[in-house]
N, C-alpha and C positions, 0 to 999 in steps of 0.2 A: 920766615916763620909760617906764613900762610901756606906756602907750597909744601912744607913739611907736614903741617896740620892736614892739608888736603890729602897728601899721600897716606898718612897714618890713620886718618879718621874718616874723611868724606868718601874715599874710595872703597871703604868697607861697608858703607851704607847704601841702601837703595837710592839711586839718583834722585827720584822724586821726593823721597823723604828728606834727603840732604838739602834739596832745594827749599822745601818748606821750613826746615829748621833754620837755615841761613836767612830766609825771608822773615821769620819771626824775630830773629836777632836785629835785623835792620829796622824793622817796624818799632821794636822796643826802644832801640837807641834813639830813634827820631822823636820819641815821646818824652825823653828826658832832657830838659833844656840845657843843662850844663854839658852833658855828654854830646848832644847833637851840635852844640856850638864848637866844642873842641874838635869833633870829628870833621865838621865842615871846614874848619880852619886848616886842618892837617891834610884833608883829602880833596878839597875843592878850592885850591888857590886860583885866583882870577888873573888872566893875562890880557892886558888891554889890546894887544895886537891880534888876539883871537876873536874879539867881538864880531859877531856875525849878524847880518840882516838877511833874512830869507822868508819867503811866503808872507811878506809884509810884517814880519815879527822880528823883534830884537832879542838876541840871545847872548849869553856870556861867551859862548864859543860854539863850534860846529858839531860837537860830539854828543850824541844822545843815546839813550837806552832803547833798543829795538823792542817791538811788540813781542809778547810771549812770556816775559818775566813777571810783569805785574798785570795779570789778566783782568783783575777786578777793581783796579784803582784804589788799592789799600795801602800803597807804600810810595806814593809820589814824592813826598817830602824826604823819605828815607833815601830814595835813589838820588834826589837832588843833593842831599847831604854827602853822598859819596862822589859827587862831582859831575854827574851827567847834566849837560846843558839843556836837554829836553828829555822828556819821558813819554814814550808812546805806550799807552795802556791797551789791553786787549790781547787777542782778538775777542770782541764782544759780539754776541749773536742776538737776534731779535728775542728769542726765548731762552730761559736758562737750560743748560744741559750738562750732564756729568762728564761728557767726553767719552773716549774709547776705554775699553776694559784695561785694567792694569795687568801686567807690567807694560808701560808705554813710553818710558824714557830710558835711554841707554847711553852710557858714557864710554867713548872710544878714546882712552887715554893715549894710546900710541899714536893716534892721529890728531890729538887735541881737537876732538870733534864730539858731537852729540847726534844721536838719532832719536827723533821723537815722533810719536803718533798720538799725541795728546787728544786731538779731535775737538779743539775749541771748547775745552771745559771752562765754563764761566757761569756767573750768577745771572746772566741775561741783562738786556739793555735797561729794563725798568729799574732793577736793583742798583746797577752801576750808576744810572742817572741820579738816583736818590743819594747815593754816596758822594758823587761829585757835587751835588747841590748843597750838601751839608758840610763839605770840606772847608776848613779854614786854613789857608796856606801858611806855612811857616817860612818856606823859602820861595823866592821868585824863580819860577821855572816854567818853560813852555810845555803844555800838555797836549799831546796828540792822542786822538781816539781812533783805534783801528777796529773796523767792523767787518763781520763775515756772515755767512749764511748758516742758519740753523739747520742741523743735519736732517731733521725729519721733513723740512720744507722741500717740496718738489722743485727741480731745477726751473720749471716753467713759472714758478711763483717766487723765484729768488728776489726779483726786484722789489716786490712788496715787502719782503722780509728786511731787506736793506733799508728801505724807506722807513719802516717802523723804528729801527735802531737810530736812523738819522733824526727822525722827529723827536726822539727822546734825548739824544746825546749831543746834537750839533751845538746847542747853546753853551755847552760846557767845554767844547773843544777849541783849542787854539788852531788846530788843523784836524782834518778828518781824512782817514785812509780807507779806501775800499780794498779789502783783501780778497782777491780771486785766485790766489796762487798757492795756498796750502795744499799739500798732497794728501791730507788726512781727512778731508770731508769729501765723500763720493760725489763726483760730478762738478766739484767747485772749479777746477782748472778749465773746464769747458767754457766757463764764463769769460775766459781771456780772449776767446775768438771775437773779432771785432763786431760781428753781427749780433752777438749777445752782449758784448761789453758796452756798445754805444747806447742802447736803451737803458741799461742798468745805470751807467754813469749819469746819463741825462736825468733819470728819475731821482737819483740821490742829490744831484745838484739842485734840482727844483725843490726837493723836500727841505734841504738845508736853507735855501733862500726863504722858504715859507716860515720855517721855524725860527730863524734868526734874521730880524729885519734891521737891526741897528749896525750891522757889520757884515762883511762877506767872509764866510768861513772858508779858508783854503781847502781845496779838495785834491787828494792825490790817489793814485792807484799803485798797488804793490804787485809786482810781476815775478814769475818764476824764472830761475836760471836755465830751465830745461826747454824754453821756447826756442824754436828755430829762428835763425837770423831774420828771415823774411817776416816772421810773426812779431819779432821785436820791433822791426821797422813799422809794421802796421799799427801796433799799439802806440808807438811814438807819434805817428801821423795823426792817429785818432785823438790823442791827448792834446795836440796842438789845435786840431779842428774844433774840439769841444771847449777849448779854453781852460783845460785843467791846469792846476797850479804846480803839479809835480808828479814824478814817478819815483817809486822806491825800488831799487835794484840791488839785491834780489832777495826772494824768500829762500827756503831750503830746497835741496835738490833730491831727486830720486836716484841719481847716478851713484855708482859705488866704485868707480875705477880708481886704481892706485892706492887703495887703503892698506894699512899695515896691521890693523887689528885682526884678531882671530875671526874666522868665518862665522862662528856662532853669533858674533855681534854684528858683523857687516851684512849678514843676511836678514837681519831684522827689517821689517817694513817700516816705512815712515820717511820723514824728511831729514836729510843729513845737513848739519850746520857745522860751522867751525872752519879750521884751517883748510881742509880739502876743497872748500867752496871758493877759496880766495881768487884763483885765476879766472874761473868762469864768471864770477860776479864782476870782476874788473873788466873782462871782455864785453860783457853786456853793457856796463856803464859807458865804456868808450864808444860803443856802437850807438847808444842812445844820444850821447852828447854830440857825436858827429851828425846825427839826424836832426836834433832839436836845438843845438847850440844853447844860447842864453834865453831862449823864449820861455822855458819852464824850468823849475827847480828840480835838480836830480839829487837823490839821497842814496849814498853808497852804503851797502851793508852786506856782510857775508865774508867771514874769514879775516876780519880786522883784528889782529892780535896786538899790534904795537903802533907806535907813532909813524914808522916808515910806511906801514900799510895804509894808515889814515892819510898820510901825505900823498901817496900814490893815487888814492881815490880822488883827492882834491885836484891834482894835476890832470887826472883823467876826465874830470867834469862834475864831480860832486860838490855841491855847496854845503850840504850837510852829510854827516856820516853817523853810523850807528853801530853798536856792538851788543852782543849778548853772550854767545858761547865762550868767548875768550875771557869774559868776566868770571865765569865759573872756574877757569884754570888760573887766572892771574890774581883774583881776589880784590880786596877793597882799594888797592892802589892802582887799579887798572886805568880809571879815568884820569887820575893825576898824572900817570906816566904818559898817557896819550897827549894831554895838554902840554906838558913840559917839553916833550919831544917835538910837537907841532910848532910851538913857539920858537924853538931852536932852529928848526928847519926853515921856517919863514924868515927869520932874521938872517940866516945865512944864504938866502936865495936872492935872486934879482928882483923879487916882487915886493912892492911896498905894503900890500895888504893881501889877506887871504882871497879876497874877491878877485884880485888880479891873477892869482895863481890858478883859480878854478878853470879847468879845461886847457891849461897852457900846453901840456904835452900832446893832447889830442888835436889841438889846432895846428901845432907844428907838423904832426904826422899827416894831416890832410891838405897841407899847402902844396 
């Protein structure tokens, strides 16, 4: 029914308008006790064998919502109601900003993909911090906070901008993500170079430790799939050197090879997400795991459409996995199908736990 509705209704709407309409429905449903209880029972069944410990946190399972869907922390319980085991909000910037001019989101149905050049449109770290402070959780879910650079802030002052967001948001984050990999903020990807990334991550780590003294907030970095292999290795080595807790692989890509959609869509600038990103994200994940092993947590994201995709990321080295674009195409049963399929694959595998399966294929390939 959802796919029919998507084809007949959502595909006729501007993608950004459709996003906000669906978003309002989710938020509304989460506010109605009887309805949210019913939906959570239907869409978020729990599987004991999928319980996951990562980043020092306990989760119902490994599958979460990637950053970009809930930019302003307004639907955390709604997304938990739909079955996501963790919800990563953001990207949040130091100062509020409207993002890039519209039209800035494009649906590539033939490729099961999206192109976006949203430009970190968000309410800013102060407003999001107030919202998180006032939040009364309905569902137990892990909340990640993804932070990025305000567009008008010069590259040379980026660290201070990230520190501002960290000081405001770290206390509300179960984990914190430094996003240096969106293609839609000028100069942002330059920060992935280790000579820029080292002082940035060091400054954020110190700021988080100053802001939160009763626990250590896990810190991760999110990287682009377009990095050269030697740069991926350099980021992996830096993450280990600095004692980072994790790496998220990967953000959207600027590549356009092999797309089936019309040229007027594929030529749009911005980051491509969805099915076409699947293979490269998997390659980056395998390379990272071969480099860092179990020393830090890896999060696999990019082109995860079904349980088989999720299982392959786990075997490649991901402890946690995330989805976003496929949620648009699959609808409200997306997370439920992932969980059901993962449980079936784990039970049919030689591994007693998900933790045993993490990286199993990559380890075999490197022996």
